[in-house]
C-alpha positions in Angstrom: 47.4 43.2 10.0 47.8 39.2 10.8 44.4 40.0 13.2 42.9 41.0 9.9 44.0 38.7 7.7 42.6 35.7 10.6 38.8 37.8 10.7 39.0 37.7 6.6 39.7 34.2 6.8 37.6 33.6 9.8 34.5 35.5 7.1 35.2 33.6 4.4 35.3 30.0 5.9 31.8 31.1 7.7 30.4 32.1 4.2 31.7 28.4 2.9 29.9 27.1 5.8 26.8 28.2 5.3 27.1 27.8 1.4 27.7 24.5 1.7 25.1 24.2 4.1 22.6 25.8 1.7 23.6 23.3 -0.7 23.0 20.4 2.2 19.3 22.0 2.8 18.2 22.7 -0.5 19.6 19.4 -2.5 16.8 18.9 -5.2 14.5 15.3 -4.2 11.8 13.7 -6.0 8.5 13.0 -3.5 7.0 9.1 -4.4 4.7 7.9 -2.6 4.8 4.1 -0.7 1.4 3.0 -1.7 1.1 3.8 -5.7 4.6 5.0 -6.5 2.9 7.9 -7.7 5.4 11.3 -7.4 4.3 14.8 -6.2 4.5 16.9 -9.3 3.0 20.2 -11.0 0.5 20.2 -14.3 -1.1 23.8 -14.9 0.1 25.2 -11.6 -2.3 22.2 -9.6 -0.4 20.0 -7.6 -1.0 15.8 -8.2 0.5 12.9 -8.2 1.5 10.1 -11.0 3.9 7.7 -11.7 4.8 9.4 -15.0 5.4 12.9 -12.7 9.3 14.2 -13.2 9.1 17.0 -11.1 12.0 17.7 -8.6 11.8 19.8 -5.3 13.7 22.0 -3.0 13.5 21.1 0.9 14.0 25.0 2.4 14.7 24.9 6.1 12.4 27.2 7.8 14.4 28.7 10.6 15.3 26.6 13.9 11.6 25.3 14.5 12.0 21.7 12.4 9.6 22.9 9.8 10.8 23.0 5.8 9.3 24.7 2.7 8.6 22.7 -0.2 9.6 24.5 -3.9 9.3 22.6 -6.7 12.7 23.2 -9.2 11.0 24.0 -12.4 8.4 26.9 -11.4 10.0 28.5 -7.9 6.2 27.8 -6.6 5.5 26.4 -3.2 2.8 23.7 -2.3 0.9 25.7 0.5 -2.9 25.2 2.2 -3.5 28.9 2.2 -7.0 28.8 0.0 -9.5 27.3 2.5 -6.7 25.1 3.4 -6.7 22.8 0.2 -3.7 22.3 -1.1 -2.2 24.6 -4.0 0.7 26.1 -5.0 2.2 29.3 -5.9 4.2 32.5 -4.7 4.0 32.6 -0.8 5.0 34.8 1.7 7.5 34.2 4.3 5.6 34.1 7.4 3.4 31.8 6.0 2.1 28.7 7.9 0.7 26.9 5.4 3.3 26.6 3.5 5.6 25.1 6.0 5.5 21.9 6.3 6.6 19.0 9.3 8.7 15.8 7.3 8.0 13.0 10.4 9.5 9.7 9.7 7.4 6.9 9.8 8.1 2.8 9.7 11.1 4.0 7.0 9.2 6.8 5.3 8.3 10.0 5.6 5.1 11.8 6.5 4.0 15.7 5.0 2.4 17.3 7.7 1.2 20.8 6.9 2.2 23.6 10.1 -1.6 25.6 9.4 -3.9 22.9 8.5 -2.2 19.7 10.6 -3.7 17.6 7.1 -1.4 14.9 6.0 -0.5 15.0 2.2 -1.7 11.7 0.8 -3.6 10.0 -2.3 -5.9 8.0 -0.7 -8.6 8.5 -2.5 -6.7 8.5 -6.1 -5.2 12.0 -6.4 -2.8 14.1 -4.1 -4.9 15.6 -1.8 -4.3 16.9 2.0 -6.3 16.0 5.2 -6.3 13.8 8.5 -5.7 10.0 8.5 -8.2 7.3 8.9 -5.6 5.4 10.5 -1.8 6.2 11.4 -0.2 3.5 9.3 -2.1 4.5 5.8 1.0 4.0 3.2 -0.9 7.1 1.0 0.5 9.0 3.6 4.0 7.9 3.2 6.7 9.5 0.9 10.1 8.6 0.3 12.4 11.5 -0.3 15.5 11.0 -3.1 19.0 11.5 -1.3 17.8 11.3 1.5 18.3 8.1 4.5 16.7 5.4 3.3 15.8 2.3 4.9 14.2 0.1 2.2 16.9 -2.8 2.3 17.8 -5.7 3.7 21.0 -5.0 5.1 19.4 -2.2 7.1 19.2 -2.8 10.5 15.6 -1.2 11.7 15.7 -2.3 15.3 18.3 -3.5 17.7 17.2 -6.5 20.7 16.5 -5.2 24.0 15.6 -6.9 27.4 12.2 -5.6 26.6 12.4 -6.6 22.7 14.7 -9.2 22.1 14.6 -9.1 18.2 16.4 -7.4 15.5 14.7 -6.5 12.4 15.0 -6.1 9.2 13.9 -4.1 5.9 13.3 -6.4 2.6 13.7 -4.7 -0.4 9.9 -4.2 -1.5 8.8 -5.7 -4.5 6.6 -3.1 -6.7 5.2 -4.4 -9.9 2.5 -3.0 -12.1 -0.1 -4.9 -15.0 -2.7 -3.9 -17.3 -4.4 -5.6 -19.4 -7.6 -5.3 -22.2 -10.4 -7.4 -22.0 -10.3 -9.3 -25.2 -13.1 -7.9 -27.3 -14.0 -4.7 -25.3 -12.1 -1.9 -23.9 -11.9 -2.3 -20.8 -8.7 -2.3 -19.1 -7.9 -3.9 -15.9 -5.1 -3.2 -13.7 -3.2 -4.8 -11.1 -0.7 -2.7 -8.6 1.4 -5.3 -6.8 3.1 -4.3 -3.6 5.0 -6.6 -1.0 6.8 -5.5 1.8 8.5 -7.6 4.4 10.9 -7.9 7.9 13.4 -10.3 8.7 13.2 -10.9 12.4 15.7 -12.6 14.3 15.2 -13.3 18.1 18.1 -13.4 21.2 16.0 -16.0 22.9 17.2 -19.8 23.6 17.3 -21.6 21.4 17.4 -18.8 18.6 14.7 -18.2 15.8 14.2 -16.4 12.2 11.2 -15.5 11.1 10.1 -13.5 7.9 6.9 -11.5 7.6 5.6 -10.4 4.5 2.2 -7.9 3.7 0.4 -7.3 0.2 -0.3 -3.7 2.1 -0.6 -1.1 -0.8 -1.7 -3.5 -3.3 -4.7 -3.0 -5.5 -6.8 -4.3 -7.9 -8.7 -2.3 -11.0 -11.6 -3.6 -12.6 -11.7 -0.3 -15.3 -14.6 1.2 -16.3 -16.8 -1.2 -17.2 -17.5 -2.4 -20.6 -21.0 -1.9 -20.0 -23.1 -0.9 -17.5 -26.6 -0.8 -18.4 -30.0 -2.0 -16.7 -29.5 -5.2 -18.9 -25.6 -5.5 -19.1 -23.3 -5.5 -16.4 -19.6 -6.5 -16.6 -16.9 -6.2 -16.7 -16.9 -6.7 -12.9 -14.9 -8.2 -10.0 -16.4 -11.9 -8.7 -13.6 -13.0 -7.0 -9.8 -12.1 -5.8 -7.4 -15.0 -4.9 -4.0 -14.0 -2.9 -1.4 -16.8 -3.1 1.9 -16.3 -1.0 4.1 -19.6 -0.7 7.4 -20.7 -0.2 9.4 -22.5 -3.3 12.8 -22.6 -3.4 14.3 -23.3 -0.2 10.5 -24.2 1.0 11.7 -27.2 3.3 13.3 -24.8 5.5 10.2 -22.9 6.8 6.9 -23.1 7.9 3.8 -21.4 8.0 3.4 -19.7 11.6 0.1 -17.5 11.3 -1.5 -15.3 8.3 -4.1 -13.0 8.7 -7.1 -11.9 8.2 -9.4 -14.3 9.3 -12.1 -16.2 7.1 -15.1 -13.3 7.4 -18.3 -14.2 5.7 -20.2 -10.8 6.7 -21.9 -10.3 3.7 -22.4 -6.4 4.6 -20.5 -2.8 5.1 -17.7 -3.5 7.5 -13.9 -3.1 8.4 -11.3 -6.0 8.0 -8.4 -5.4 10.3 -5.5 -7.2 9.7 -2.7 -7.5 12.3 -0.3 -10.4 13.1 1.2 -11.7 16.4 3.8 -13.9 15.1 5.1 -16.4 18.0 8.5 -17.6 18.1 10.0 -21.1 18.7 12.6 -23.7 16.9 9.8 -26.8 16.6 8.6 -28.5 13.1 4.8 -28.9 15.3 5.0 -25.2 15.4 5.8 -22.1 17.5 6.4 -22.5 21.3 7.4 -19.6 22.8 5.7 -16.1 22.6 7.2 -13.2 21.2 4.5 -10.8 19.2 5.5 -9.0 16.2 2.5 -6.4 16.3 2.2 -2.6 16.9 2.4 -1.0 13.2 2.2 -3.7 11.3 -1.5 -3.9 11.4 -4.0 -2.0 9.2 -7.6 -1.8 8.5 -9.8 -1.1 5.1 -13.3 -1.4 4.5 -14.8 -3.6 2.9 -18.5 -3.9 1.0 -20.8 -6.5 -0.3 -17.3 -9.1 -0.4 -16.6 -11.9 2.0 -12.9 -13.1 2.9 -12.1 -16.4 3.0 -8.7 -16.9 4.5 -8.0 -20.9 2.9 -4.5 -21.3 3.8 -3.2 -24.8 4.4 0.7 -26.3 5.3 3.5 -23.7 4.1 0.4 -22.0 1.9 -1.2 -18.6 2.3 -4.5 -18.7 0.7 -7.0 -16.2 1.0 -10.0 -15.8 -1.3 -12.2 -12.7 -1.7 -15.6 -13.3 -3.2 -18.7 -11.4 -4.3 -21.4 -11.7 -1.6 -24.0 -9.0 -1.7 -25.4 -6.6 -4.6 -28.3 -4.0 -4.3 -30.8 -7.7 -5.5 -29.6 -9.3 -2.0 -26.7 -12.3 -1.6 -24.9 -13.2 -4.2 -23.6 -16.5 -4.8 -24.2 -17.2 -8.6 -24.6 -14.9 -11.5 -28.4 -15.1 -11.4 -28.4 -13.7 -8.5 -27.9 -10.6 -9.9 -31.1 -10.3 -11.4 -33.3 -8.3 -9.5 -36.6 -10.9 -8.6 -38.0 -8.7 -6.3 -41.9 -7.1 -6.6 -40.5 -3.8 -7.4 -37.6 -5.4 -9.9 -40.9 -7.7 -11.7 -42.5 -3.9 -12.5 -39.2 -2.6 -13.5 -38.4 -4.9 -16.3 -36.3 -7.4 -13.7 -33.4 -5.3 -14.2 -30.0 -6.6 -12.7 -29.0 -5.5 -9.2 -26.5 -2.5 -8.5 -22.6 -3.9 -7.9 -20.6 -2.6 -5.0 -18.2 0.0 -5.7 -15.3 -2.4 -5.2 -16.8 -4.3 -7.9 -16.7 -1.7 -10.5 -13.1 0.1 -9.1 -10.6 -0.5 -6.5 -9.9 -3.7 -4.7 -7.4 -3.8 -2.0 -5.6 -6.8 -1.0 -5.4 -7.4 2.3 -2.8 -10.6 3.5 0.0 -10.8 5.7 2.0 -14.0 7.0 5.0 -15.1 9.3 6.7 -17.6 8.2 9.9 -19.2 10.3 12.6 -21.5 9.6 12.5 -25.1 11.7 16.6 -24.2 12.5 17.2 -20.7 13.9 21.0 -21.3 13.0 19.5 -20.9 9.5 21.6 -18.8 7.0 20.2 -20.0 3.3 17.7 -18.7 1.1 14.3 -19.1 0.4 11.9 -17.7 -2.3 8.3 -17.1 -1.9 5.6 -16.9 -5.1 3.2 -14.3 -5.2 0.3 -14.3 -7.4 -2.5 -12.6 -7.6 -5.5 -13.4 -9.1 -8.7 -11.5 -10.7 -11.8 -13.2 -11.8 -14.0 -11.1 -13.5 -17.9 -11.4 -15.4 -20.2 -9.9 -17.2 -23.6 -11.1 -17.0 -26.7 -10.2 -19.3 -30.3 -10.4 -19.5 -33.2 -11.1 -22.5 -36.4 -9.9 -21.7 -39.0 -12.9 -22.9 -43.5 -12.3 -22.7 -43.4 -14.0 -19.0 -39.5 -14.9 -18.4 -36.5 -13.7 -18.2 -32.9 -15.6 -19.2 -29.4 -14.8 -17.9 -26.2 -15.4 -19.3 -22.5 -14.5 -18.5 -19.0 -14.6 -20.2 -15.6 -14.7 -17.6 -12.6 -13.4 -17.7 -9.8 -14.0 -15.5 -6.3 -12.1 -15.0 -3.2 -12.8 -13.0 -0.2 -11.5 -12.1 3.1 -13.0 -10.5 6.4 -12.1 -9.5 8.3 -13.7 -6.5 10.5 -12.5 -3.1 13.9 -14.0 -2.7 14.6 -14.2 1.6 18.5 -14.3 2.7 18.3 -15.5 5.5 21.9 -15.4 6.3 21.5 -11.3 6.1 20.4 -11.6 10.1 22.2 -13.1 13.0 
C-alpha cells in the first residue's frame, strides 16, 4: 500500500512539473522589432507589423531540437511559410517544418529563423516579410520578446574582460522617440524615428579607461508623400539631413575619440559602411593605446544621389547628408533640378527626377566614441542628440523664351538626451 501511494505521489508530482513546464514554455509574449518598434500581429489573418499591433503570441517548444512554433493567442493560428515560402498564418500539421522557427540570440535581441526556408523575419522594406539578410546585423531582423531576459539596461554586463579582450561592456538603455509634423499649407506629413543605442566600456589596462559608444543605427527620416510631384513642381523633398551628438552636462569629463562614417562626396549609388575602432588611453591629447571596438558595431546602408560630410570638431559629432545628384545631373542648388539638357529642352525643360531617398526614407548613419579623461571617473555625462531635416519645394514656370524657377523651404527637427552614468561600470 505504501508503494502504491509513493507511485501515486510520484505520478502527481510529474504531472504537476509537466504542467508547470508547459506554462513556462507557453508564456504569452509580444514580439517587437528593434529597428522600428513595430509589433508582429495578424490583420484579417495576414501577418503584419505595426506599432499599433497588440497581439500576444505563445512560444511552443517542438520536441528536443530547439525549434518553436509561434501561436497567436487570439486566433489560435500559427506563423508558417507553407505557401511557396511566403509568410502566412493558419492551421498547421504537427510535422510542418514551415511552422517551426529557431530563436537565435544576436546582440541582446532575437533573430527568428524559419526551419524550412532558412529565411529571417524582418521589416527591412517597411512590411513584415521573410527572406535572407543582406547584412547579418540588420536591426530590422532583430526582435525583443516580452517575458524573456533582456540585456537592454545599463546594469547588465554583456561581456566580462579576458586576457584576449580586456574590456567590460554594459548596454545602455536605448533611446526611442518618434515625431511627426505636417508641413504648413500642405497635407504632406514628415516623420522622424529616433533610435539611439550605446555601450559603456571599461578596460582593465594600466591606466584604466572608460569609453561610451553611441550609434544612430535604426533611425529614419521620412519625407512622406510629396505635396506635389509633377514635371512642373517637386516638393517637399529631402535636400539635407543633419546629425549632431554633443556632450552637454559633464562635457568637461570626456572628449570625442573617433566617429564614423568619414566624408564621402561620391554622388552615385554606393554603400556607406560605418565602423568604429575606438582606442584607449587616458590622455587629454587623445588616445594612446590600441583597443578595438569593432565587429558587430559596424553596418552598411545604400545611399543613392547623396553625399556624406563628416564635419565633426572638438567634442561634437556633426554629420551632414546632402542631395548631390538627380536625373538632371549634379545638384548643389535648387535651380539644378531644372532639366536644361538638349532632350529636356524639347520636353518643356521639366524638373529632374529625384532619388528615392529624397522622397521617401533616409537612414541616419552616425556613431561615435567618447572617452573619459580620467579612467576613475564615476560621474554622469548627458549627450544631446539632434536630427534636422531640411526640405525644399521647387516649381518652374515656362515663358516664351525662358524658364523661371522658384522655391520654398521647410525644416523639421527632433531633439532628445541620453545620460550616461560612468559610475555604473568599473
